[in-house]
C-alpha positions, 0 to 999 in steps of 0.5 A: 405129866397125863392127868386126867385131862390129859387122858381124855385126849386119848379116848378112842372116841375123841377127837384127835388133839391139836397142838398150838405153839407160838414163838417168842422170847420169855420175860418183860424185856421182850413182852410186847415187841413184834418178835412175839407176836406168837405168844401174843396169840396163845394169849388171846386164844387162851383167853377166849376160850377159858383155858388157863396157861399155869403149868411148865411142861417141856420147857414151855409155858403150857395150857390144856383144854377143849374146844367144842370137844376137840382137845387142845394144847397150848404152849409158849417155849421158854427157850428163848426163840432161837432154841424154840425147837427144844420145846416144841419137838419134846411136846409133840413127842410126849402127846405123839403128834403127827406134824399135821396136828402142830400148828406154830404161830410166828411173826413173819416180815414178809407180810404187812403188820396185821395180815395173817396166813394159815399155811400147811407147811413151807420153808423157815424164811429165815426165821431162827425160831422156826429154823430150830423148830426144823431142826427138832423136827429132823428138818421135816417142813410139813407142820401147819403154821399161822404166819402173823404179818409185823412188816419190813423194817423201815429205810435201812433199819437193822431187822433185828433192831425192828424185830425187838422193837414194840408197835407204835399205836397204829401198828398195835391197833392192827395187830390186836384185830389180827389176833381177833381174826386169829381166834376165829380161824383157829375155831374155824381149824378145830371145826372144819379142818386145816384145808377148809379153814385156810382155803376161807381164811387166806382169801379174806386176808388177801382182800384185806391185804390189799386194802391195807398200806403196804409201808412197814409200821 
């Protein structure tokens, strides 16, 4: 699927493209759940930049555009969370992207609700979507990810039930604010690069972490 816009991504004088992949589950049943904040991050970023998510490509809802002349591919795999790599791997291969240009957005129970982290690499932290991405990248973990905190399950709640639960009003407010912060850091990444944007952003988020209540919501 190389249309005229896609071919411009590979001009010798053009900036190198990025692939942003949000993890989640397709269908109305899962819309608004904690496990789907990766999808939400893609949608908010796409809307903010005027990028239409109106194509199906490599088992993903797909969009493409430019942000200040930097080419960007956006994808929401429709394979269900546990098979996310079946879309992410082929997308990276299709556009011949090195893994350090593939940024994965995903929920993270180890961060308080509404706290973000931008990391250049890392483990999967028992996240099944990331496990699938690892598998389809042949075990390579050298790809960046934007971790979106959803908080830990309260009390004795089953973590799986927590992931598939929708946010209450307070938590949703934190997530909405966090997604806007995510848009800002993604724009910074596209202009300043991963290392500089991660350094600035993670420092800000560390202070935010300290300010927020650490109880899960």
